[in-house]
C-alpha positions as CSV (number, residue, x, y, z in Angstrom):
1,X,-126.6,107.2,38.6
2,X,-130.2,106.3,38.1
3,X,-132.5,107.5,35.3
4,X,-135.0,110.3,36.1
5,X,-137.7,108.4,34.3
6,X,-140.1,106.1,36.0
7,X,-139.8,102.4,35.3
8,X,-142.7,100.2,34.4
9,X,-143.2,96.9,36.1
10,X,-144.3,93.8,34.2
11,X,-147.9,94.7,35.0
12,X,-147.5,98.1,33.3
13,X,-147.7,100.0,36.6
14,X,-145.2,102.8,37.2
15,X,-142.8,102.3,40.1
16,X,-140.4,105.0,41.2
17,X,-136.7,104.1,41.3
18,X,-134.9,105.0,44.6
19,X,-131.6,106.9,44.3
20,X,-128.5,106.1,46.1
21,X,-127.3,109.7,46.0
22,X,-129.8,112.6,46.2
23,X,-129.8,115.1,43.4
24,X,-130.8,118.7,43.5
25,X,-132.2,120.8,40.6
26,X,-129.8,123.7,40.1
27,X,-131.4,127.1,40.5
28,X,-130.1,128.1,37.0
29,X,-128.9,125.5,34.5
30,X,-125.2,126.0,33.8
31,X,-123.0,125.1,30.9
32,X,-120.4,122.3,30.6
33,X,-118.3,120.9,27.9
34,X,-117.9,117.2,27.2
35,X,-116.2,114.8,24.8
36,X,-116.6,111.1,24.1
37,X,-113.6,109.0,24.8
38,X,-112.7,106.0,22.7
39,X,-113.2,105.0,19.1
40,X,-114.5,107.8,16.9
41,X,-117.7,107.4,15.0
42,X,-117.5,108.7,11.4
43,X,-119.4,111.9,10.9
44,X,-120.7,112.1,14.5
45,X,-120.3,115.2,16.7
46,X,-118.7,113.6,19.7
47,X,-117.8,116.7,21.7
48,X,-119.5,119.9,22.4
49,X,-121.3,122.0,25.0
50,X,-124.0,120.9,27.3
51,X,-126.4,122.3,29.9
52,X,-126.5,120.8,33.4
53,X,-130.0,120.7,34.9
54,X,-129.4,118.8,38.1
55,X,-126.5,117.3,39.9
56,X,-125.6,114.9,42.7
57,X,-122.3,113.9,44.2
58,X,-122.1,111.1,41.7
59,X,-123.5,112.4,38.5
60,X,-125.7,114.9,36.6
61,X,-128.4,115.3,34.0
62,X,-127.1,117.0,30.9
63,X,-128.7,118.2,27.7
64,X,-126.3,118.3,24.7
65,X,-126.3,118.0,20.9
66,X,-123.2,115.8,21.1
67,X,-123.8,112.3,19.9
68,X,-123.4,110.1,22.9
69,X,-125.2,106.9,23.9
70,X,-125.7,104.9,27.1
71,X,-122.4,103.1,27.9
72,X,-120.2,105.7,26.3
73,X,-117.3,107.1,28.4
74,X,-116.9,110.8,28.4
75,X,-114.7,113.5,29.9
76,X,-116.4,116.7,31.2
77,X,-115.4,120.1,32.2
78,X,-117.9,122.1,34.3
79,X,-117.9,125.1,36.6
80,X,-120.5,124.9,39.3
81,X,-122.4,128.1,40.1
82,X,-120.6,130.3,42.6
83,X,-117.4,128.2,42.3
84,X,-114.2,130.0,41.3
85,X,-112.6,127.2,39.3
86,X,-113.8,124.6,36.8
87,X,-114.0,120.9,37.6
88,X,-112.4,118.4,35.2
89,X,-114.1,115.0,35.3
90,X,-111.7,112.5,33.8
91,X,-114.2,109.7,33.6
92,X,-118.0,109.7,33.4
93,X,-120.2,107.1,31.9
94,X,-123.5,107.8,30.1
95,X,-126.1,105.7,32.0
96,X,-129.2,106.7,30.1
97,X,-130.4,109.0,27.3
98,X,-133.7,110.3,26.0
99,X,-133.7,112.6,23.0
100,X,-130.8,115.0,23.8
101,X,-130.9,114.6,27.6
102,X,-128.5,112.2,29.3
103,X,-127.8,110.9,32.8
104,X,-124.0,110.7,33.4
105,X,-122.3,109.0,36.4
106,X,-119.0,110.6,37.5
107,X,-116.2,108.1,38.1
108,X,-113.0,110.0,37.9
109,X,-113.4,112.9,40.5
110,X,-110.3,114.2,42.1
111,X,-110.4,114.7,45.9
112,X,-110.5,118.5,45.4
113,X,-113.3,118.3,42.8
114,X,-115.2,116.0,45.1
115,X,-114.9,118.6,47.9
116,X,-116.2,121.3,45.6
117,X,-119.1,119.2,44.5
118,X,-119.9,118.4,48.2
119,X,-119.8,122.1,49.1
120,X,-122.1,122.9,46.2
121,X,-124.6,120.2,47.2
122,X,-124.5,121.4,50.8
123,X,-125.2,125.0,49.7
124,X,-128.1,123.8,47.5
125,X,-129.6,121.8,50.3
126,X,-129.4,124.8,52.7
127,X,-130.9,127.2,50.2
128,X,-133.9,124.9,49.8
129,X,-133.3,123.8,46.2
130,X,-135.8,121.0,45.4
131,X,-134.6,117.4,45.4
132,X,-135.0,115.5,42.2
133,X,-136.7,112.1,42.7
């Protein structure tokens, strides 16, 4: 997953990063829960709720008060809009963070969850949801 932010070249000019997997902005942000996996940090809130603002077949942009940083491995539970069941993502990696917004890359999707995510993405594309670049 690639950061939403523009990257600056050595000359200071902004260059847009190209995505491998197109993302769509969801029509209404939806909740998820997440928890950091691995060694605990003393006093840090390493699990909690988040809000998903856009999604691709390989990741999402999430806002949360949980204390996570790039490189952290997390588990996520989310229910896509108009889907009957929740998805449990066994492994996701935090790729970037700015304030309380993070880009996460899904790594542990089951075949059925991958199918649900594909169906959601196809529905979003057909309904004309804007692509996130």
